[in-house]
MDAnalysis code that builds the backbone (N, CA, C; Angstrom):
import MDAnalysis as mda
import numpy as np

u = mda.Universe.empty(435, n_residues=145, atom_resindex=np.repeat(np.arange(145), 3), trajectory=True)
u.add_TopologyAttr("name", ["N", "CA", "C"] * 145)
u.add_TopologyAttr("resid", np.arange(1, 146))
u.add_TopologyAttr("resname", ["MET", "GLU", "GLN", "PHE", "VAL", "ARG", "ALA", "ARG", "PHE", "SER", "TYR", "LEU", "THR", "ILE", "GLN", "LEU", "SER", "ILE", "THR", "MET", "PRO", "THR", "ILE", "ALA", "ILE", "GLY", "ALA", "ASP", "HIS", "ALA", "GLY", "PHE", "ALA", "TYR", "LYS", "THR", "ALA", "LEU", "ILE", "ASP", "TYR", "LEU", "ARG", "GLN", "GLN", "HIS", "TYR", "ASP", "LEU", "ILE", "ASP", "ALA", "GLY", "ALA", "HIS", "SER", "GLU", "GLN", "SER", "VAL", "ASP", "TYR", "PRO", "ASP", "TYR", "ALA", "HIS", "PRO", "VAL", "ALA", "GLU", "ALA", "VAL", "GLU", "GLY", "GLY", "ALA", "ALA", "GLN", "TYR", "GLY", "ILE", "LEU", "ILE", "CYS", "GLY", "SER", "ALA", "ASN", "GLY", "VAL", "ALA", "ILE", "THR", "ALA", "ASN", "LYS", "HIS", "ALA", "GLY", "ILE", "ARG", "ALA", "ALA", "LEU", "CYS", "TRP", "GLN", "THR", "ASP", "ILE", "ALA", "ARG", "LEU", "ALA", "ARG", "ALA", "ALA", "ILE", "ASP", "MET", "VAL", "ASN", "ILE", "PHE", "LEU", "SER", "THR", "PRO", "PHE", "GLU", "ALA", "GLY", "ARG", "HIS", "ALA", "LEU", "ARG", "THR", "ALA", "LYS", "ILE", "ALA", "CYS", "GLN"])
u.atoms.positions = np.array([
    [45.390, -0.925, -45.900],
    [43.911, -0.261, -45.927],
    [42.907, -1.175, -44.957],
    [43.167, -2.616, -45.270],
    [42.379, -3.448, -44.680],
    [42.265, -3.442, -43.054],
    [43.720, -3.347, -42.612],
    [43.499, -3.198, -41.258],
    [43.086, -1.941, -40.555],
    [43.017, -1.086, -41.227],
    [42.518, 0.331, -40.854],
    [40.881, 0.143, -40.832],
    [40.487, -0.468, -41.901],
    [38.928, -0.637, -41.855],
    [38.538, -1.550, -40.768],
    [39.339, -2.673, -40.475],
    [39.038, -3.629, -39.515],
    [39.036, -2.644, -38.036],
    [40.028, -2.206, -37.900],
    [40.265, -1.185, -36.631],
    [39.022, -0.183, -36.431],
    [38.845, 0.286, -37.452],
    [37.724, 1.475, -37.614],
    [36.716, 0.848, -37.211],
    [36.038, -0.293, -37.907],
    [35.002, -0.980, -37.468],
    [34.870, -1.701, -36.056],
    [35.881, -1.873, -35.495],
    [35.784, -2.356, -34.122],
    [35.842, -1.204, -33.296],
    [36.018, -0.027, -33.826],
    [36.115, 1.193, -32.785],
    [34.742, 1.568, -32.823],
    [33.945, 1.526, -33.910],
    [32.748, 1.827, -34.013],
    [31.903, 0.924, -32.951],
    [31.941, -0.264, -33.211],
    [31.324, -1.439, -32.397],
    [31.491, -0.937, -30.875],
    [32.450, -0.945, -30.415],
    [32.819, -0.390, -29.198],
    [32.024, 0.800, -28.671],
    [31.956, 1.900, -29.674],
    [31.453, 2.818, -29.096],
    [29.597, 2.652, -29.201],
    [28.961, 1.671, -29.828],
    [27.839, 1.574, -29.923],
    [27.376, 0.584, -28.838],
    [28.337, -0.071, -28.121],
    [27.870, -0.990, -27.372],
    [27.984, -0.487, -25.946],
    [28.205, 0.972, -25.700],
    [28.478, 1.385, -24.180],
    [27.081, 1.996, -23.759],
    [26.029, 1.947, -24.428],
    [24.820, 2.438, -23.991],
    [24.409, 1.908, -22.625],
    [24.293, 2.698, -21.559],
    [23.817, 2.359, -20.425],
    [22.153, 2.256, -20.263],
    [21.688, 1.573, -19.383],
    [20.239, 1.463, -19.428],
    [19.660, 2.688, -18.602],
    [18.430, 3.101, -19.030],
    [17.868, 4.469, -18.110],
    [17.188, 3.845, -17.075],
    [17.482, 4.527, -15.924],
    [16.937, 4.049, -14.512],
    [16.058, 5.430, -14.011],
    [14.978, 5.179, -13.698],
    [13.840, 6.205, -13.090],
    [14.115, 6.111, -11.576],
    [14.431, 7.454, -10.906],
    [14.454, 7.325, -9.505],
    [13.680, 8.062, -8.668],
    [13.019, 7.918, -7.835],
    [12.000, 8.861, -7.002],
    [11.967, 8.559, -5.420],
    [11.972, 9.252, -4.561],
    [11.667, 9.434, -3.071],
    [10.942, 10.462, -2.672],
    [10.420, 10.091, -1.558],
    [9.739, 10.967, -0.655],
    [10.667, 11.913, 0.145],
    [10.165, 12.986, 1.023],
    [11.078, 13.501, 1.561],
    [12.173, 12.687, 2.522],
    [11.504, 11.627, 2.960],
    [12.584, 10.811, 3.954],
    [13.778, 10.314, 3.154],
    [13.658, 9.836, 1.799],
    [14.542, 9.416, 0.995],
    [15.474, 10.665, 0.242],
    [15.028, 11.876, 0.335],
    [15.662, 12.757, -0.649],
    [17.209, 12.670, -0.607],
    [17.669, 12.708, 0.768],
    [19.261, 12.935, 0.806],
    [19.896, 11.751, 0.113],
    [19.248, 10.544, 0.644],
    [19.719, 9.317, -0.080],
    [19.687, 9.252, -1.419],
    [18.673, 9.623, -2.098],
    [18.301, 9.693, -3.592],
    [19.511, 10.689, -4.144],
    [19.755, 11.724, -3.568],
    [20.733, 12.751, -3.972],
    [22.001, 12.059, -4.062],
    [22.651, 11.318, -3.099],
    [23.677, 10.812, -3.057],
    [23.914, 9.444, -4.228],
    [22.864, 8.882, -4.426],
    [22.696, 7.696, -5.363],
    [22.653, 8.197, -6.590],
    [21.965, 9.359, -6.843],
    [21.937, 10.025, -8.423],
    [23.369, 10.196, -8.638],
    [24.022, 11.018, -7.914],
    [25.526, 11.351, -8.236],
    [26.362, 10.075, -8.483],
    [25.988, 9.073, -7.554],
    [27.093, 7.821, -7.875],
    [26.549, 7.150, -9.241],
    [25.295, 6.931, -9.531],
    [24.743, 6.488, -10.829],
    [25.225, 7.360, -12.047],
    [25.134, 8.572, -11.776],
    [25.776, 9.463, -13.035],
    [27.357, 9.225, -13.192],
    [27.977, 8.997, -12.090],
    [29.525, 8.765, -12.130],
    [29.753, 7.438, -12.965],
    [28.798, 6.533, -12.853],
    [28.770, 5.085, -13.731],
    [28.031, 5.390, -14.986],
    [27.636, 6.243, -15.319],
    [27.148, 6.783, -16.762],
    [25.881, 6.236, -17.144],
    [25.007, 6.048, -16.168],
    [23.871, 5.590, -16.314],
    [23.039, 6.898, -16.739],
    [21.943, 6.578, -17.630],
    [21.018, 7.672, -18.030],
    [19.850, 7.665, -16.855],
    [19.477, 8.915, -16.268],
    [18.512, 8.966, -15.260],
    [17.297, 9.746, -15.479],
    [16.071, 9.322, -14.875],
    [15.030, 10.143, -15.069],
    [14.856, 10.446, -13.333],
    [14.891, 11.784, -13.064],
    [14.492, 11.957, -11.557],
    [13.372, 12.486, -11.463],
    [12.314, 11.571, -10.652],
    [10.954, 11.958, -10.680],
    [10.643, 12.784, -9.376],
    [11.631, 13.157, -8.478],
    [11.686, 13.821, -7.295],
    [11.656, 13.246, -6.321],
    [11.418, 13.390, -5.206],
    [11.134, 14.694, -4.589],
    [12.485, 15.437, -4.610],
    [12.292, 16.888, -4.798],
    [13.400, 17.732, -4.932],
    [13.948, 18.523, -3.446],
    [13.314, 18.093, -2.403],
    [13.800, 18.801, -1.242],
    [13.442, 17.922, 0.153],
    [13.765, 18.166, 1.194],
    [13.130, 17.393, 2.223],
    [11.950, 17.853, 2.893],
    [11.222, 18.849, 2.414],
    [9.847, 19.299, 2.400],
    [8.940, 17.987, 2.444],
    [8.151, 17.891, 3.443],
    [7.171, 16.676, 3.466],
    [6.385, 16.696, 2.265],
    [6.348, 15.318, 1.823],
    [5.582, 15.106, 0.408],
    [4.752, 13.739, 0.601],
    [3.951, 13.581, -0.262],
    [3.301, 11.967, -0.196],
    [3.912, 11.234, -1.268],
    [4.373, 10.007, -0.793],
    [5.138, 9.127, -1.488],
    [4.568, 8.795, -2.853],
    [3.238, 8.632, -2.999],
    [2.549, 8.191, -4.237],
    [2.899, 9.089, -5.379],
    [3.034, 10.509, -5.026],
    [3.308, 11.420, -6.015],
    [4.685, 11.063, -6.640],
    [5.581, 10.248, -6.176],
    [7.013, 9.827, -6.522],
    [6.997, 8.505, -7.211],
    [6.309, 7.729, -6.496],
    [6.467, 6.162, -6.812],
    [5.633, 5.924, -8.147],
    [4.351, 6.553, -8.427],
    [3.851, 6.673, -9.751],
    [4.589, 7.037, -10.876],
    [5.069, 8.176, -11.120],
    [6.065, 8.538, -12.260],
    [7.188, 7.405, -12.502],
    [7.607, 6.967, -11.280],
    [8.693, 5.795, -11.531],
    [8.163, 4.731, -12.155],
    [7.343, 4.209, -11.468],
    [6.604, 2.905, -12.210],
    [6.010, 3.333, -13.712],
    [5.612, 4.214, -13.773],
    [4.959, 4.650, -15.253],
    [6.053, 4.743, -16.153],
    [7.329, 5.256, -15.696],
    [8.483, 5.351, -16.735],
    [8.899, 3.897, -17.053],
    [8.906, 3.186, -16.087],
    [9.378, 1.614, -16.316],
    [8.412, 0.790, -17.263],
    [6.868, 1.247, -16.779],
    [5.868, 0.409, -17.478],
    [5.622, 0.746, -18.887],
    [6.026, 2.223, -19.074],
    [5.906, 2.778, -20.469],
    [7.168, 2.488, -21.201],
    [8.380, 2.071, -20.766],
    [9.441, 1.929, -21.715],
    [10.500, 3.022, -21.616],
    [10.258, 4.144, -21.040],
    [11.284, 5.121, -20.809],
    [12.450, 4.764, -20.029],
    [12.201, 4.054, -18.980],
    [13.343, 3.508, -18.212],
    [13.407, 2.122, -18.046],
    [14.495, 1.233, -18.054],
    [14.552, -0.143, -17.954],
    [14.423, -0.619, -16.395],
    [14.704, 0.429, -15.684],
    [14.836, 0.189, -14.018],
    [14.202, 1.232, -13.266],
    [13.898, 0.891, -12.179],
    [13.187, 2.133, -11.335],
    [13.832, 1.643, -9.815],
    [14.121, 2.787, -9.285],
    [14.529, 2.792, -7.595],
    [13.658, 3.740, -6.927],
    [13.265, 3.235, -6.109],
    [12.165, 4.013, -5.068],
    [12.769, 4.024, -3.691],
    [12.842, 5.310, -2.997],
    [13.299, 5.371, -1.733],
    [12.340, 6.338, -0.892],
    [11.984, 5.554, 0.216],
    [11.080, 6.276, 1.260],
    [11.402, 6.013, 2.619],
    [10.995, 6.467, 3.601],
    [11.132, 5.865, 4.910],
    [11.224, 4.457, 5.372],
    [10.368, 3.989, 4.879],
    [10.314, 2.432, 5.155],
    [10.265, 1.465, 3.661],
    [9.957, 2.085, 2.691],
    [9.996, 1.650, 1.426],
    [8.800, 0.551, 1.181],
    [7.955, 0.574, 2.238],
    [6.640, -0.148, 2.114],
    [5.667, 0.470, 1.156],
    [5.414, 1.753, 1.563],
    [4.572, 2.557, 0.775],
    [4.848, 2.635, -0.628],
    [6.331, 3.020, -1.244],
    [6.559, 3.002, -2.668],
    [6.367, 1.704, -3.361],
    [6.758, 0.506, -2.608],
    [6.507, -0.573, -3.253],
    [5.274, -1.111, -3.664],
    [4.130, -0.723, -2.578],
    [2.726, -1.195, -2.701],
    [2.413, -0.236, -3.684],
    [2.629, 1.088, -3.621],
    [2.316, 2.050, -4.922],
    [2.764, 1.512, -6.276],
    [3.957, 1.307, -6.407],
    [4.466, 1.057, -7.549],
    [3.809, -0.580, -8.104],
    [3.680, -1.416, -7.184],
    [3.010, -2.658, -7.637],
    [1.704, -2.657, -8.147],
    [0.941, -1.461, -8.044],
    [-0.338, -1.410, -8.353],
    [-0.213, -1.105, -10.092],
    [0.856, -0.928, -10.646],
    [0.885, -0.719, -12.111],
    [1.177, -2.286, -12.587],
    [0.440, -2.442, -13.937],
    [0.745, -3.591, -14.538],
    [2.004, -3.991, -15.152],
    [2.635, -5.191, -15.005],
    [4.199, -5.267, -15.386],
    [5.063, -4.793, -14.391],
    [4.865, -4.189, -13.346],
    [5.718, -3.790, -12.439],
    [6.118, -4.707, -11.254],
    [7.198, -4.984, -10.987],
    [7.614, -5.827, -9.916],
    [8.481, -5.306, -8.799],
    [7.992, -4.431, -8.017],
    [8.807, -3.751, -6.973],
    [9.112, -4.547, -5.770],
    [10.267, -4.876, -5.441],
    [10.890, -5.529, -4.363],
    [11.319, -4.499, -3.294],
    [10.750, -4.961, -1.890],
    [11.535, -4.247, -0.760],
    [12.722, -4.984, -0.481],
    [13.642, -3.937, -0.538],
    [14.874, -4.346, -0.396],
    [15.606, -3.344, 0.668],
    [15.768, -4.215, 2.037],
    [16.194, -3.559, 3.143],
    [16.652, -4.501, 4.175],
    [17.643, -3.682, 4.852],
    [18.695, -4.497, 5.751],
    [18.232, -3.848, 7.218],
    [17.897, -4.407, 8.157],
    [17.690, -3.807, 9.557],
    [19.017, -3.116, 10.207],
    [20.107, -3.405, 9.713],
    [21.294, -2.617, 10.249],
    [21.600, -1.522, 9.492],
    [21.337, -0.160, 10.027],
    [21.165, 0.883, 9.189],
    [22.751, 1.321, 8.773],
    [23.814, 1.118, 9.480],
    [25.047, 1.385, 9.502],
    [25.506, 0.441, 8.319],
    [25.095, -0.620, 8.306],
    [25.755, -1.456, 7.270],
    [24.865, -1.204, 5.973],
    [23.807, -0.775, 5.840],
    [22.838, -0.545, 4.671],
    [23.579, 0.559, 4.090],
    [24.038, 1.573, 4.912],
    [24.773, 2.851, 4.398],
    [25.989, 2.465, 3.721],
    [26.560, 1.492, 4.150],
    [28.148, 1.131, 3.604],
    [27.672, 0.127, 2.244],
    [26.733, -0.508, 2.378],
    [26.396, -1.613, 1.447],
    [25.367, -1.188, 0.104],
    [24.818, -0.055, 0.322],
    [23.940, 0.372, -0.559],
    [24.550, 0.495, -1.988],
    [25.621, 0.952, -2.401],
    [26.039, 0.953, -3.645],
    [26.108, -0.438, -4.226],
    [26.934, -1.535, -3.484],
    [27.057, -2.855, -3.742],
    [25.662, -3.422, -4.081],
    [24.525, -3.165, -3.103],
    [23.222, -3.582, -3.647],
    [22.857, -3.152, -5.132],
    [23.020, -1.862, -5.338],
    [22.484, -1.508, -6.696],
    [23.277, -1.908, -7.664],
    [24.693, -2.209, -7.336],
    [25.594, -2.989, -8.639],
    [25.025, -4.159, -8.851],
    [24.792, -5.077, -7.666],
    [24.231, -6.478, -7.763],
    [22.856, -6.525, -8.456],
    [22.077, -5.612, -8.102],
    [20.719, -5.618, -8.710],
    [20.827, -5.180, -10.292],
    [21.544, -4.372, -10.567],
    [21.738, -3.920, -11.942],
    [22.330, -5.001, -12.925],
    [23.339, -5.667, -12.125],
    [23.991, -6.627, -13.190],
    [23.335, -8.199, -13.034],
    [22.421, -8.218, -12.391],
    [21.591, -9.678, -12.090],
    [20.601, -10.164, -13.113],
    [20.541, -10.800, -14.118],
    [19.607, -10.814, -15.106],
    [18.312, -11.600, -14.299],
    [17.214, -11.252, -15.234],
    [15.935, -11.895, -14.586],
    [15.775, -13.555, -14.787],
    [15.631, -14.205, -13.748],
    [15.610, -15.799, -13.973],
    [14.277, -16.098, -14.284],
    [13.989, -16.344, -15.556],
    [12.571, -16.261, -16.216],
    [12.139, -18.043, -15.581],
    [11.828, -18.873, -16.350],
    [11.442, -20.308, -15.962],
    [10.143, -20.010, -15.098],
    [10.210, -20.790, -13.822],
    [8.947, -20.685, -13.009],
    [8.510, -19.309, -12.530],
    [9.636, -18.529, -12.531],
    [9.159, -17.224, -12.066],
    [8.333, -16.422, -12.936],
    [8.661, -16.647, -14.274],
    [8.004, -16.083, -15.517],
    [6.330, -16.234, -15.168],
    [6.187, -17.492, -14.974],
    [4.512, -17.932, -14.821],
    [3.929, -17.387, -13.738],
    [4.841, -17.048, -12.720],
    [4.122, -16.590, -11.436],
    [4.005, -14.920, -11.714],
    [4.926, -14.237, -12.311],
    [4.794, -12.919, -12.422],
    [3.791, -12.549, -13.522],
    [3.459, -13.320, -14.397],
    [2.510, -13.230, -15.299],
    [1.261, -13.197, -14.628],
    [0.986, -13.718, -13.539],
    [-0.294, -13.767, -12.662],
    [-0.494, -12.676, -11.681],
    [0.470, -11.855, -11.637],
    [0.461, -10.590, -10.631],
    [-0.598, -9.432, -11.028],
    [-0.557, -9.165, -12.462],
    [-1.129, -8.068, -12.935],
    [-2.653, -8.649, -12.929],
    [-3.543, -7.605, -12.566],
    [-5.210, -7.648, -12.430],
    [-5.681, -7.494, -14.056],
    [-6.507, -8.391, -14.332],
    [-6.957, -8.215, -15.699],
    [-8.086, -7.326, -15.681],
])
């Protein structure tokens, strides 16, 4: 009986530890196709997703998708956010207007290599912990009072 209880307890512990972080993801029309492929991949990896749009390649304004992603992270509905647009500059600037958000522009000039390395970049980002220390002091100064 004791072995059964121990095994059952281990099983419950494993079940509870599998919770994946929630990722909010958004893109403008230029990033729609890439966002769609990335969503498929992240779902296969069992991440919970909040899809903030866009939902087609019809021309849209990137702030309409960057703000909801930043708000999801800022408000705690998501632990991470991924924003995709033509250059990524506009979505990063927009997201960084939100208190507590640190949107980084992740770009490589070699488009073919970027397409092959994109999934690896996402995996590395999601598995790398934040290095506090001196960075925590600097990031505390980013938000406007």
